[in-house]
C-alpha positions as CSV (number, residue, x, y, z in Angstrom):
1,M,-8.5,213.0,42.4
2,I,-7.7,211.2,45.3
3,N,-10.5,209.8,47.3
4,L,-8.5,207.2,49.7
5,Y,-6.9,209.3,53.0
6,I,-4.4,207.1,54.9
7,N,-3.4,208.1,58.8
8,E,-0.7,206.0,60.0
9,R,-0.4,205.7,63.9
10,R,1.5,203.3,66.4
11,T,0.2,200.9,69.2
12,G,3.1,199.5,70.6
13,A,4.6,197.4,68.0
14,V,1.8,197.4,65.9
15,T,1.2,200.1,63.1
16,I,-2.2,201.0,62.0
17,L,-3.2,202.5,58.7
18,D,-6.1,203.6,59.1
19,L,-8.3,204.2,55.7
20,K,-11.0,206.6,54.3
21,G,-12.7,207.0,51.7
22,K,-12.5,204.8,48.2
23,L,-9.9,202.3,47.4
24,R,-10.4,201.8,43.7
25,V,-8.4,202.1,40.5
26,G,-6.0,204.9,40.4
27,G,-4.2,206.8,42.6
28,N,-5.9,205.4,45.5
29,T,-4.1,201.9,45.3
30,L,-1.2,203.5,44.3
31,S,-1.0,205.8,47.7
32,L,-1.9,202.8,49.7
33,H,0.6,200.6,47.6
34,K,3.6,203.2,48.9
35,S,2.4,203.0,52.6
36,I,2.7,199.7,53.0
37,R,5.9,199.2,50.9
38,C,7.5,202.3,53.1
39,L,6.5,200.0,56.3
40,I,8.2,197.2,54.9
41,S,11.3,199.2,54.0
42,E,11.4,200.6,57.6
43,K,11.0,197.0,58.8
44,K,7.6,197.3,60.8
45,S,6.6,193.9,60.5
46,M,3.0,194.3,62.1
47,I,0.4,195.9,60.3
48,L,-3.2,196.4,60.9
49,L,-5.8,197.8,58.3
50,N,-8.4,199.9,59.4
51,L,-11.6,199.9,57.0
52,S,-13.8,201.2,59.0
53,G,-13.7,204.3,56.7
54,V,-13.6,202.5,53.3
55,T,-16.9,203.2,51.5
56,F,-15.8,201.6,48.2
57,I,-13.6,199.2,46.8
58,D,-13.1,197.6,43.5
59,S,-11.3,195.0,41.7
60,C,-7.9,197.1,42.0
61,G,-8.2,197.9,45.2
62,L,-8.9,194.4,46.6
63,G,-6.0,193.4,44.3
64,E,-3.9,195.5,46.0
65,L,-5.4,194.4,49.5
66,V,-4.1,190.8,48.4
67,A,-0.4,192.2,46.9
68,S,0.3,194.1,49.9
69,Q,-0.6,191.1,52.0
70,V,1.8,188.5,50.0
71,S,4.5,191.9,50.3
72,V,4.2,192.0,54.1
73,E,4.4,188.1,54.9
74,N,7.1,188.0,52.3
75,S,9.1,190.1,54.1
76,G,8.5,188.2,57.3
77,G,6.0,190.5,58.7
78,E,2.4,189.9,58.9
79,M,-0.9,192.1,57.7
80,K,-4.4,192.2,59.5
81,L,-7.8,193.8,58.5
82,V,-10.1,195.2,61.1
83,G,-13.6,197.4,60.7
84,L,-14.8,195.7,57.9
85,T,-18.3,197.2,57.7
86,E,-21.2,194.9,56.1
87,T,-21.4,195.6,52.7
88,L,-17.1,195.3,52.5
89,R,-17.6,191.7,54.8
90,E,-19.8,190.9,51.6
91,L,-17.6,191.5,49.1
92,F,-14.5,189.9,50.8
93,T,-17.2,187.0,51.5
94,A,-18.5,186.5,47.9
95,T,-14.6,187.0,47.0
96,R,-13.6,184.2,49.0
97,L,-10.9,187.1,50.5
98,L,-11.9,186.1,54.6
99,A,-10.0,183.2,53.6
100,I,-6.4,185.4,53.0
101,F,-6.9,187.8,55.6
102,E,-7.1,187.5,59.3
103,V,-10.1,190.1,59.9
104,F,-10.9,191.3,63.3
105,Q,-14.2,192.9,64.8
106,N,-12.2,195.5,66.5
107,E,-9.1,196.7,66.8
108,A,-8.1,195.1,70.7
109,D,-8.4,192.3,69.5
110,A,-6.5,192.4,66.7
111,I,-3.4,194.2,68.7
112,E,-3.5,191.2,71.4
113,N,-3.6,188.6,68.3
114,F,0.1,190.7,67.4
115,A,0.9,190.0,70.5
116,T,0.5,186.8,71.0
117,T,2.4,186.0,67.6
118,V,5.0,188.3,69.0
119,S,5.3,186.0,72.3
120,K,5.4,183.0,70.5
121,L,8.6,184.2,68.0
122,E,10.6,185.7,71.6
123,K,10.5,182.0,73.4
124,P,13.6,180.8,73.5
125,Q,13.8,177.6,71.8
126,L,15.8,174.8,73.3
127,V,18.2,172.8,71.3
128,F,19.4,169.5,72.1
129,V,23.1,168.9,71.7
């Protein structure tokens, strides 16, 4: 039984995945895994996970978030989180995962942070010969 729903939307170059439900062992983590890997294969390198609709995460769910973060970074992309409820923030603090993820209070701040990263990358580099 699938208890996780994923809605994909775009704001500029940022792909936002709105997660709703439970991120736990079984098909739930597999659907997130497939969504992230599909974005990577499509070269969508700026991914924002909106966790405001997530009501439960078990150790497998946390493991999939970490694995997704590593996969996105290894492909040259960035993944950020937004919408941590108080319960999720406590979980991420207790498991020390706040050190791994960039977490934002709201979507606008996260998207602005992506834009800052892009503008840094787009600046021409001076090469002296």
